[in-house]
C-alpha positions as CSV (number, residue, x, y, z in Angstrom):
1,M,-0.1,0.0,-0.2
2,I,1.2,3.7,-0.7
3,V,-0.1,6.5,1.6
4,V,-1.1,9.6,-0.2
5,T,-2.8,13.0,0.8
6,R,-6.2,14.2,-0.2
7,L,-6.7,18.2,-0.8
8,N,-8.4,18.4,2.7
9,Q,-5.1,16.9,4.2
10,S,-6.3,13.6,5.4
11,R,-4.1,10.6,4.6
12,F,-5.3,7.3,2.9
13,A,-3.5,4.3,1.9
14,L,-4.1,2.7,-1.9
15,N,-3.3,-0.1,-3.4
16,P,-0.9,0.5,-6.4
17,D,-1.5,-2.8,-8.5
18,L,-5.6,-1.4,-8.6
19,I,-4.2,2.2,-10.4
20,E,-5.4,2.8,-13.9
21,R,-3.8,5.7,-14.6
22,I,-2.7,9.1,-13.1
23,Q,-3.2,12.5,-14.7
24,A,-1.8,15.8,-13.3
25,T,-4.2,18.6,-14.8
26,P,-3.2,20.5,-12.9
27,D,-4.2,18.4,-9.6
28,T,-2.8,14.8,-9.7
29,T,-5.7,12.8,-10.1
30,I,-5.6,8.9,-9.4
31,I,-7.9,6.9,-11.7
32,M,-8.6,3.3,-10.2
33,V,-9.7,0.2,-12.1
34,D,-13.0,0.4,-11.0
35,A,-13.0,4.1,-12.0
36,A,-12.8,5.6,-8.4
37,T,-11.2,8.7,-8.6
38,F,-8.8,10.5,-6.1
39,V,-7.3,13.9,-6.2
40,V,-4.2,14.0,-3.9
41,T,-1.8,16.6,-3.3
42,E,1.3,14.7,-4.4
43,T,2.9,15.3,-7.8
44,M,2.6,12.7,-10.3
45,D,6.1,12.0,-9.9
46,E,6.1,11.6,-6.5
47,V,3.1,8.9,-6.3
48,I,5.3,7.1,-9.0
49,G,8.1,7.3,-6.7
50,K,6.0,5.7,-4.0
51,I,4.9,3.0,-6.4
52,I,8.3,2.1,-7.5
53,H,9.3,2.1,-3.7
54,Y,6.4,0.0,-2.5
55,R,7.2,-2.4,-5.5
56,A,11.1,-2.7,-4.7
57,S,10.1,-3.3,-1.1
58,V,7.7,-6.3,-1.9
59,L,10.3,-7.4,-4.0
60,A,13.3,-7.2,-1.6
61,A,10.8,-9.0,1.1
62,A,10.0,-12.0,-0.9
63,S,14.1,-12.3,-1.7
64,T,14.6,-12.9,1.9
65,W,11.9,-15.7,1.9
66,I,13.5,-17.7,-1.0
67,S,16.2,-19.9,0.2
68,P,18.7,-21.1,-2.6
69,A,18.4,-24.8,-3.4
70,P,21.6,-26.7,-1.8
71,A,24.5,-26.9,-4.1
72,S,24.6,-30.4,-5.4
73,S,26.5,-32.4,-7.9
74,E,24.0,-35.1,-8.3
75,T,20.5,-34.9,-9.2
76,E,18.3,-36.7,-7.0
77,V,15.6,-38.7,-8.5
78,V,12.3,-39.5,-6.2
79,L,10.0,-42.3,-7.5
């Protein structure tokens, strides 16, 4: 989730995977896949930066859960 700020200064979390598009005309407007629309104080570049940071943190967290397979010169066959 990314945290953004409405024009009335209230903050809320948004699932960036459900964003369809972002417009800057002149206020930054986030349009979701279900057509919900949010006008936020952050610039388009700031929202995109938050999305990049969120996705990078997801990948970093996932990489800590993945353990490499033990190195072996022989392949074990299970019947």
